[in-house]
FIVEX-47561 format. One line per 3 residues: number of its first residue (from 1); their letters; for each residue x, y, z of N, C-alpha, C, O. Coordinates in steps of 0.05 Angstrom, whole numbers, plus 5000, padded with zeros to 4 digits. Example, Ala and Ser with C-alpha at 12.3 -4.5 7.8 and 13.67 -1.06 7.14 Angstrom:
2
1 = as = 5264:4886:5156:5246:4910:5156:5264:4934:5156:5285:4934:5169 ~ 5257:4955:5142:5273:4979:5143:5258:5001:5157:5268:5023:5161
***
This chain:
242
1 = xxx = 8264:2015:4437:8286:1998:4429:8297:1983:4454:8308:1961:4451 ~ 8295:1996:4477:8305:1983:4501:8290:1957:4506:8303:1937:4515 ~ 8264:1956:4501:8249:1932:4505:8258:1909:4487:8259:1886:4495
4 = xxx = 8265:1916:4462:8276:1896:4443:8302:1885:4453:8306:1860:4454 ~ 8320:1902:4461:8346:1893:4472:8342:1876:4496:8356:1856:4499 ~ 8324:1883:4513:8319:1868:4538:8308:1840:4531:8316:1820:4543
7 = xxx = 8290:1839:4511:8278:1813:4503:8300:1794:4493:8301:1771:4501 ~ 8318:1805:4476:8339:1788:4465:8358:1780:4488:8367:1757:4489 ~ 8365:1798:4505:8384:1793:4527:8373:1771:4546:8389:1755:4556
10 = xxx = 8347:1771:4551:8335:1752:4569:8329:1725:4557:8322:1706:4570 ~ 8332:1723:4530:8325:1698:4516:8349:1680:4513:8372:1690:4511 ~ 8344:1655:4512:8365:1635:4508:8365:1623:4481:8386:1614:4470
13 = xxx = 8341:1621:4469:8338:1609:4442:8321:1628:4425:8297:1626:4425 ~ 8335:1645:4410:8321:1664:4392:8322:1652:4364:8343:1645:4353 ~ 8298:1651:4352:8297:1644:4323:8288:1669:4308:8269:1683:4316
16 = xxx = 8303:1676:4288:8298:1699:4271:8284:1691:4246:8293:1672:4232 ~ 8262:1704:4239:8246:1698:4215:8248:1723:4198:8238:1744:4206 ~ 8259:1721:4174:8263:1745:4157:8248:1744:4131:8244:1723:4119
19 = xxx = 8240:1769:4122:8227:1772:4097:8241:1793:4080:8263:1801:4087 ~ 8228:1802:4059:8241:1820:4040:8249:1847:4052:8268:1859:4041 ~ 8236:1855:4073:8243:1881:4085:8272:1882:4096:8284:1903:4097
22 = xxx = 8283:1859:4102:8311:1858:4111:8330:1864:4088:8350:1878:4091 ~ 8323:1853:4065:8340:1856:4041:8337:1883:4027:8355:1891:4012 ~ 8315:1897:4031:8312:1923:4020:8334:1942:4031:8342:1961:4018
25 = xxx = 8343:1936:4055:8365:1952:4067:8391:1948:4052:8410:1964:4055 ~ 8392:1926:4036:8416:1921:4020:8411:1930:3991:8428:1925:3974 ~ 8389:1943:3986:8383:1953:3959:8369:1934:3941:8366:1939:3917
28 = xxx = 8359:1912:3952:8344:1893:3936:8315:1899:3938:8304:1899:3960 ~ 8301:1905:3916:8273:1913:3917:8255:1892:3928:8259:1868:3923 ~ 8236:1900:3944:8215:1882:3954:8198:1874:3929:8191:1891:3913
31 = xxx = 8192:1848:3926:8177:1839:3903:8151:1855:3900:8144:1862:3877 ~ 8138:1861:3922:8112:1874:3921:8114:1904:3928:8093:1917:3931 ~ 8138:1914:3932:8141:1942:3939:8138:1961:3916:8131:1953:3894
34 = xxx = 8143:1986:3921:8138:2007:3901:8154:2002:3876:8144:2008:3854 ~ 8179:1993:3878:8196:1988:3855:8200:1958:3850:8218:1950:3835 ~ 8183:1942:3862:8187:1913:3860:8178:1901:3834:8165:1914:3817
37 = xxx = 8184:1875:3831:8178:1861:3806:8149:1860:3800:8141:1862:3777 ~ 8132:1859:3821:8103:1857:3817:8091:1883:3807:8069:1883:3796 ~ 8106:1905:3810:8096:1931:3800:8104:1934:3770:8092:1950:3756
40 = xxx = 8124:1920:3762:8134:1923:3735:8121:1904:3715:8116:1911:3692 ~ 8114:1880:3724:8100:1861:3707:8088:1840:3726:8090:1843:3750 ~ 8075:1820:3715:8063:1800:3732:8084:1781:3744:8093:1762:3731
43 = xxx = 8091:1787:3768:8112:1771:3782:8104:1742:3785:8121:1725:3786 ~ 8078:1737:3786:8069:1709:3788:8078:1693:3764:8085:1669:3767 ~ 8079:1705:3741:8088:1691:3717:8118:1686:3717:8127:1665:3708
46 = xxx = 8133:1706:3727:8162:1703:3727:8170:1678:3743:8189:1664:3736 ~ 8156:1674:3766:8162:1652:3783:8141:1629:3782:8136:1616:3802 ~ 8129:1626:3759:8110:1604:3756:8123:1581:3742:8135:1584:3720
49 = xxx = 8122:1557:3754:8137:1535:3743:8127:1525:3717:8142:1516:3700 ~ 8100:1527:3712:8089:1520:3687:8099:1539:3665:8105:1530:3642 ~ 8100:1564:3671:8111:1584:3652:8140:1579:3646:8149:1581:3624
52 = xxx = 8155:1571:3667:8183:1566:3664:8187:1542:3644:8204:1544:3626 ~ 8172:1521:3648:8174:1498:3630:8166:1504:3602:8176:1492:3583 ~ 8147:1523:3599:8137:1530:3573:8157:1549:3559:8163:1546:3535
55 = xxx = 8168:1568:3574:8186:1588:3562:8206:1597:3583:8202:1618:3595 ~ 8228:1582:3588:8247:1589:3609:8261:1616:3604:8271:1628:3623 ~ 8261:1625:3579:8274:1651:3573:8259:1674:3586:8271:1694:3592
58 = xxx = 8233:1670:3591:8218:1691:3605:8229:1696:3633:8233:1719:3641 ~ 8234:1675:3648:8246:1678:3674:8274:1689:3673:8281:1708:3687 ~ 8290:1678:3655:8318:1687:3654:8322:1715:3644:8342:1728:3649
61 = xxx = 8302:1725:3630:8302:1753:3621:8293:1772:3643:8306:1791:3650 ~ 8269:1766:3653:8257:1784:3673:8267:1781:3701:8265:1799:3717 ~ 8278:1758:3707:8289:1753:3734:8319:1757:3736:8331:1752:3757
64 = xxx = 8331:1764:3714:8361:1766:3713:8372:1784:3733:8389:1777:3749 ~ 8363:1809:3733:8375:1829:3752:8370:1821:3781:8388:1824:3797 ~ 8346:1812:3787:8339:1805:3814:8355:1781:3825:8365:1782:3847
67 = xxx = 8357:1760:3809:8369:1735:3818:8398:1733:3812:8414:1723:3828 ~ 8406:1744:3789:8434:1740:3780:8451:1765:3783:8474:1766:3773 ~ 8440:1785:3797:8456:1809:3803:8461:1812:3832:8467:1834:3842
70 = xxx = 8460:1790:3847:8462:1791:3876:8489:1798:3886:8492:1809:3908 ~ 8510:1793:3870:8537:1800:3878:8541:1830:3881:8560:1840:3893 ~ 8522:1846:3869:8523:1875:3871:8511:1885:3897:8510:1910:3901
73 = xxx = 8502:1868:3915:8489:1876:3940:8504:1864:3963:8512:1841:3963 ~ 8508:1880:3984:8522:1871:4008:8503:1866:4031:8482:1879:4032 ~ 8509:1848:4049:8492:1845:4073:8488:1871:4088:8506:1887:4090
76 = xxx = 8464:1875:4098:8457:1899:4113:8466:1895:4143:8475:1873:4151 ~ 8462:1916:4158:8467:1914:4187:8450:1892:4200:8460:1878:4218 ~ 8426:1888:4191:8409:1868:4202:8421:1840:4197:8422:1823:4214
79 = xxx = 8430:1835:4172:8443:1810:4166:8467:1804:4184:8470:1783:4195 ~ 8484:1825:4185:8509:1820:4201:8504:1817:4230:8518:1802:4244 ~ 8484:1832:4241:8478:1829:4269:8465:1802:4276:8470:1791:4297
82 = xxx = 8449:1792:4258:8437:1765:4262:8460:1744:4263:8459:1726:4280 ~ 8480:1747:4246:8502:1729:4246:8518:1732:4272:8527:1712:4284 ~ 8522:1757:4281:8538:1761:4306:8523:1751:4330:8535:1740:4348
85 = xxx = 8496:1754:4330:8481:1743:4353:8481:1712:4353:8480:1700:4375 ~ 8483:1700:4330:8487:1671:4329:8514:1663:4340:8516:1645:4356 ~ 8535:1678:4333:8561:1672:4343:8563:1676:4373:8578:1662:4387
88 = xxx = 8547:1695:4384:8546:1699:4413:8529:1679:4428:8528:1679:4452 ~ 8515:1661:4413:8499:1641:4425:8470:1649:4431:8456:1635:4444 ~ 8462:1673:4421:8435:1682:4426:8416:1671:4405:8394:1662:4412
91 = xxx = 8423:1673:4380:8406:1664:4358:8413:1635:4351:8436:1628:4346 ~ 8392:1618:4351:8397:1590:4344:8394:1584:4314:8406:1566:4304 ~ 8378:1601:4301:8374:1596:4272:8361:1620:4259:8347:1636:4273
94 = xxx = 8366:1623:4234:8351:1643:4217:8333:1627:4198:8343:1610:4183 ~ 8308:1633:4198:8289:1622:4179:8282:1645:4160:8272:1666:4169 ~ 8287:1641:4135:8283:1663:4116:8265:1656:4093:8265:1633:4083
97 = xxx = 8249:1676:4084:8233:1674:4060:8249:1684:4036:8241:1680:4013 ~ 8272:1695:4041:8288:1708:4020:8304:1688:4004:8310:1666:4014 ~ 8311:1696:3980:8326:1678:3962:8352:1691:3952:8362:1686:3930
100 = xxx = 8363:1709:3969:8386:1725:3961:8412:1716:3973:8433:1727:3967 ~ 8412:1697:3991:8436:1685:4004:8452:1705:4020:8475:1699:4027 ~ 8440:1728:4028:8455:1748:4043:8460:1740:4072:8480:1749:4083
103 = xxx = 8443:1724:4083:8448:1715:4110:8474:1698:4111:8490:1701:4129 ~ 8477:1680:4092:8501:1664:4091:8526:1681:4086:8547:1677:4099 ~ 8524:1701:4069:8546:1718:4063:8554:1735:4088:8577:1743:4091
106 = xxx = 8534:1741:4105:8539:1756:4129:8552:1739:4151:8563:1750:4170 ~ 8551:1713:4147:8563:1695:4167:8545:1677:4183:8554:1662:4199 ~ 8519:1679:4178:8500:1661:4192:8505:1632:4182:8508:1627:4158
109 = xxx = 8505:1614:4201:8511:1586:4194:8486:1569:4193:8483:1551:4176 ~ 8467:1574:4211:8442:1558:4212:8420:1574:4198:8407:1590:4210 ~ 8417:1570:4172:8398:1585:4156:8378:1565:4143:8387:1547:4128
112 = xxx = 8353:1568:4148:8332:1552:4135:8319:1569:4114:8306:1589:4120 ~ 8323:1561:4089:8312:1577:4066:8285:1564:4057:8285:1545:4042 ~ 8264:1576:4067:8237:1565:4062:8229:1564:4033:8214:1547:4024
115 = xxx = 8239:1583:4017:8232:1585:3989:8255:1577:3970:8256:1585:3947 ~ 8274:1561:3981:8296:1552:3965:8317:1573:3961:8318:1593:3975 ~ 8335:1567:3942:8358:1584:3938:8369:1581:3910:8368:1559:3899
118 = xxx = 8380:1602:3899:8394:1600:3873:8422:1590:3875:8437:1588:3855 ~ 8431:1584:3899:8459:1575:3903:8464:1550:3886:8487:1547:3876 ~ 8444:1534:3882:8446:1510:3865:8424:1511:3844:8402:1521:3849
121 = xxx = 8430:1500:3821:8411:1497:3799:8410:1468:3791:8429:1453:3795 ~ 8388:1459:3779:8385:1431:3772:8373:1428:3744:8354:1442:3737 ~ 8383:1410:3729:8372:1404:3703:8345:1392:3706:8341:1373:3721
124 = xxx = 8326:1402:3691:8298:1392:3693:8295:1364:3681:8276:1350:3687 ~ 8314:1356:3665:8312:1329:3652:8328:1308:3667:8316:1287:3674 ~ 8353:1312:3671:8370:1290:3682:8377:1295:3711:8388:1277:3724
127 = xxx = 8371:1319:3722:8377:1324:3750:8405:1331:3757:8412:1333:3781 ~ 8422:1336:3737:8450:1344:3743:8450:1372:3756:8437:1390:3747 ~ 8466:1374:3778:8467:1400:3792:8488:1418:3781:8509:1410:3771
130 = xxx = 8483:1444:3784:8502:1465:3776:8502:1487:3797:8482:1491:3811 ~ 8524:1501:3800:8525:1522:3820:8517:1549:3809:8513:1552:3785 ~ 8515:1568:3827:8505:1595:3820:8524:1608:3800:8515:1621:3781
133 = xxx = 8550:1606:3804:8569:1619:3786:8567:1609:3758:8568:1624:3739 ~ 8563:1583:3755:8560:1570:3729:8536:1582:3714:8537:1589:3691 ~ 8513:1585:3729:8489:1596:3717:8492:1625:3710:8484:1634:3689
136 = xxx = 8505:1640:3728:8509:1669:3723:8524:1674:3697:8516:1692:3682 ~ 8544:1659:3692:8560:1663:3668:8543:1661:3643:8546:1676:3624 ~ 8524:1642:3643:8507:1638:3619:8485:1659:3618:8478:1668:3596
139 = xxx = 8473:1665:3641:8450:1683:3641:8460:1711:3632:8445:1724:3617 ~ 8483:1720:3641:8492:1747:3633:8503:1748:3605:8509:1770:3595 ~ 8505:1725:3592:8510:1725:3563:8485:1724:3547:8485:1721:3522
142 = xxx = 8462:1725:3561:8436:1725:3548:8426:1697:3540:8409:1694:3523 ~ 8438:1677:3553:8430:1649:3546:8413:1637:3567:8415:1644:3591 ~ 8396:1618:3559:8382:1600:3578:8402:1578:3585:8412:1564:3567
145 = xxx = 8409:1575:3611:8428:1554:3619:8418:1526:3611:8396:1518:3619 ~ 8434:1512:3596:8427:1485:3587:8447:1465:3598:8471:1471:3601 ~ 8437:1442:3604:8453:1420:3616:8475:1411:3598:8471:1407:3574
148 = xxx = 8499:1408:3609:8522:1399:3593:8521:1369:3588:8537:1358:3572 ~ 8503:1355:3602:8501:1326:3598:8479:1318:3578:8483:1301:3562 ~ 8456:1332:3580:8433:1323:3564:8420:1346:3548:8401:1341:3534
151 = xxx = 8430:1370:3551:8420:1394:3537:8392:1402:3548:8378:1417:3535 ~ 8385:1392:3571:8360:1400:3584:8362:1428:3596:8384:1438:3600 ~ 8339:1440:3602:8338:1467:3614:8345:1465:3643:8335:1447:3658
154 = xxx = 8362:1482:3653:8371:1483:3681:8355:1505:3695:8353:1527:3686 ~ 8344:1498:3719:8328:1516:3735:8340:1520:3762:8352:1502:3774 ~ 8339:1545:3772:8349:1550:3800:8332:1534:3820:8308:1530:3816
157 = xxx = 8344:1527:3842:8330:1512:3863:8314:1531:3881:8315:1529:3905 ~ 8300:1549:3868:8281:1567:3881:8253:1555:3879:8247:1543:3859 ~ 8237:1558:3900:8210:1547:3899:8193:1566:3883:8187:1588:3891
160 = xxx = 8185:1557:3859:8167:1572:3842:8138:1566:3850:8132:1547:3863 ~ 8120:1584:3841:8092:1578:3845:8085:1552:3830:8093:1548:3807 ~ 8071:1534:3844:8065:1508:3832:8084:1486:3841:8081:1463:3833
163 = xxx = 8104:1493:3858:8123:1474:3868:8120:1472:3899:8110:1490:3912 ~ 8130:1449:3909:8130:1445:3938:8154:1459:3950:8174:1464:3936 ~ 8152:1466:3976:8175:1477:3990:8197:1456:3991:8192:1432:3988
166 = xxx = 8222:1464:3994:8244:1445:3996:8239:1424:4017:8227:1430:4038 ~ 8247:1399:4012:8242:1377:4030:8251:1383:4058:8274:1390:4063 ~ 8233:1382:4077:8239:1384:4105:8242:1412:4115:8245:1416:4140
169 = xxx = 8243:1433:4098:8249:1460:4107:8227:1471:4125:8233:1482:4146 ~ 8202:1467:4118:8180:1478:4134:8179:1463:4161:8175:1476:4181 ~ 8182:1437:4160:8181:1421:4184:8204:1429:4203:8200:1431:4228
172 = xxx = 8228:1433:4192:8250:1441:4209:8246:1468:4221:8253:1473:4244 ~ 8235:1487:4205:8230:1514:4215:8209:1513:4237:8213:1527:4258 ~ 8189:1497:4234:8168:1495:4255:8179:1483:4281:8172:1491:4303
175 = xxx = 8197:1463:4278:8209:1450:4301:8227:1470:4316:8227:1471:4341 ~ 8242:1487:4302:8258:1507:4314:8241:1528:4328:8247:1537:4350 ~ 8219:1536:4315:8200:1555:4326:8188:1545:4352:8183:1560:4371
178 = xxx = 8182:1519:4353:8170:1508:4377:8189:1508:4401:8180:1510:4423 ~ 8215:1507:4395:8235:1506:4417:8244:1534:4425:8257:1537:4445 ~ 8237:1554:4409:8247:1581:4414:8232:1594:4438:8208:1590:4442
181 = xxx = 8247:1610:4454:8234:1626:4474:8228:1654:4464:8213:1669:4476 ~ 8240:1661:4440:8234:1686:4427:8235:1682:4397:8256:1674:4386 ~ 8213:1688:4383:8212:1689:4354:8213:1718:4346:8196:1734:4354
184 = xxx = 8234:1725:4331:8238:1753:4322:8233:1755:4292:8249:1746:4276 ~ 8210:1767:4285:8203:1770:4257:8214:1797:4247:8209:1818:4259 ~ 8229:1795:4225:8241:1819:4214:8234:1823:4185:8241:1807:4168
187 = xxx = 8221:1845:4179:8216:1853:4151:8199:1834:4135:8203:1830:4111 ~ 8179:1823:4148:8160:1806:4134:8131:1815:4139:8124:1820:4162 ~ 8115:1816:4118:8087:1823:4122:8070:1799:4131:8047:1802:4137
190 = xxx = 8083:1776:4130:8070:1751:4139:8044:1745:4125:8024:1738:4137 ~ 8045:1747:4099:8021:1741:4083:8025:1718:4063:8006:1709:4051 ~ 8050:1709:4060:8055:1687:4041:8056:1661:4057:8073:1657:4074
193 = xxx = 8037:1644:4050:8035:1618:4064:8045:1595:4046:8045:1597:4022 ~ 8055:1574:4059:8053:1567:4088:8074:1579:4106:8073:1577:4130 ~ 8095:1592:4093:8117:1603:4109:8108:1621:4132:8119:1621:4154
196 = xxx = 8087:1638:4126:8078:1658:4146:8067:1645:4171:8063:1659:4191 ~ 8062:1619:4171:8051:1606:4194:8073:1598:4214:8066:1592:4237 ~ 8098:1599:4206:8120:1590:4224:8121:1607:4249:8123:1595:4271
199 = xxx = 8121:1634:4248:8125:1649:4273:8103:1644:4294:8109:1647:4318 ~ 8079:1637:4286:8058:1633:4305:8063:1608:4323:8051:1606:4344 ~ 8079:1590:4313:8085:1566:4329:8098:1573:4356:8092:1560:4376
202 = xxx = 8114:1594:4356:8128:1600:4381:8109:1609:4404:8111:1597:4425 ~ 8092:1629:4400:8074:1635:4421:8054:1613:4429:8046:1611:4452 ~ 8048:1597:4410:8030:1574:4415:8044:1553:4433:8031:1538:4447
205 = xxx = 8071:1553:4432:8086:1534:4448:8097:1548:4474:8114:1536:4487 ~ 8088:1572:4480:8096:1585:4504:8118:1605:4502:8125:1618:4522 ~ 8129:1610:4478:8149:1630:4474:8138:1657:4467:8113:1661:4466
208 = xxx = 8155:1676:4464:8147:1704:4458:8151:1710:4428:8169:1699:4415 ~ 8135:1728:4419:8137:1737:4391:8141:1767:4390:8126:1782:4403 ~ 8161:1776:4374:8166:1804:4370:8168:1809:4340:8179:1792:4325
211 = xxx = 8156:1831:4330:8155:1836:4302:8166:1864:4296:8157:1883:4308 ~ 8184:1865:4277:8194:1891:4267:8189:1892:4237:8203:1878:4222 ~ 8170:1907:4229:8162:1908:4201:8150:1935:4195:8135:1946:4211
214 = xxx = 8155:1945:4171:8143:1969:4162:8114:1963:4153:8110:1954:4130 ~ 8095:1968:4170:8068:1961:4164:8058:1939:4182:8074:1924:4194 ~ 8032:1937:4184:8019:1917:4202:8022:1889:4190:8025:1885:4166
217 = xxx = 8020:1868:4207:8019:1841:4198:7995:1827:4211:7985:1837:4231 ~ 7987:1804:4200:7965:1789:4212:7971:1778:4240:7952:1770:4254 ~ 7996:1778:4248:8004:1766:4274:8010:1787:4295:8018:1780:4317
220 = xxx = 8005:1812:4289:8011:1833:4308:7997:1829:4335:8009:1835:4356 ~ 7973:1819:4334:7958:1815:4359:7970:1794:4377:7965:1793:4401 ~ 7988:1777:4366:8001:1756:4382:8028:1764:4392:8041:1750:4408
223 = xxx = 8037:1788:4384:8064:1797:4391:8064:1814:4416:8045:1829:4421 ~ 8085:1811:4432:8088:1828:4456:8102:1854:4449:8103:1872:4465 ~ 8114:1855:4425:8128:1880:4416:8125:1882:4386:8131:1863:4372
226 = xxx = 8117:1906:4377:8116:1911:4348:8130:1938:4343:8124:1958:4355 ~ 8150:1937:4326:8165:1961:4318:8164:1963:4287:8158:1944:4274 ~ 8171:1987:4277:8169:1990:4248:8195:1999:4234:8195:2002:4209
229 = xxx = 8217:2003:4249:8241:2012:4237:8264:1993:4242:8276:1992:4263 ~ 8270:1976:4222:8291:1956:4225:8318:1968:4229:8333:1959:4246 ~ 8325:1988:4214:8351:2000:4216:8356:2011:4244:8377:2006:4256
232 = xxx = 8337:2026:4254:8340:2038:4280:8341:2016:4302:8357:2018:4320 ~ 8324:1996:4299:8323:1974:4319:8350:1960:4320:8360:1954:4342 ~ 8362:1955:4297:8387:1939:4297:8412:1956:4302:8433:1946:4308
235 = xxx = 8409:1982:4299:8431:1999:4309:8432:1998:4340:8453:1997:4352 ~ 8408:1996:4352:8407:1993:4381:8417:1966:4390:8431:1964:4410 ~ 8410:1945:4375:8420:1918:4381:8450:1917:4378:8464:1906:4395
238 = xxx = 8461:1929:4357:8490:1928:4352:8504:1942:4375:8526:1933:4384 ~ 8493:1964:4385:8506:1979:4407:8505:1962:4433:8524:1961:4448 ~ 8482:1951:4438:8477:1936:4463:8494:1911:4466:8503:1904:4488
241 = xx = 8499:1898:4443:8513:1872:4444:8541:1874:4433:8553:1853:4425 ~ 8552:1898:4432:8580:1902:4422:8600:1893:4443:8624:1895:4438
***
């Protein structure tokens, strides 16, 4: 853990890249983990845009607890420490694959959400926007959210299978990674592309890569430090930068 603390201390521009492992510390199941959505049913269908357009009730039924129960989860130590390191001027940005908005709730200001966010929803027909609270009210009543202007189906601004990443998100993440002197990967198996390619930009541009993840990743060979216990690592970080 001393080496991790030293790396952060010596760095001027740290970019944090987070995956589902960060949010499991907040009680949110990993999609592909032991209790995740993919173990319960075909998660590809739940987040398939063609399936959504065919039968939106499938998503709103099977994705309800995961997407619309987020208020029942609090940011973990990792979330709060990432925000504190940003406030201290160490972290320049958080790039996340997660769609739970916990980084923002923890206080992080520069957050790039590669796979979108349920913070906003959009009518599939007329494009009218709606916020998360509006959608939650309807979903928890067992309804498919319908547009108040045209009665069209409203979809969360999450990137489903079959959709492009949010405009500019990947490009912005890569630009930040190129400028970083340390890319810190937290809780990601780095197997979902194109997002998983972002961390590799940093070592290719002369920066350092450190990975903290339960299990191996395809980029371990490029990292100067690999750890497997996020909670323990960030307890050390919290103590060192208090």
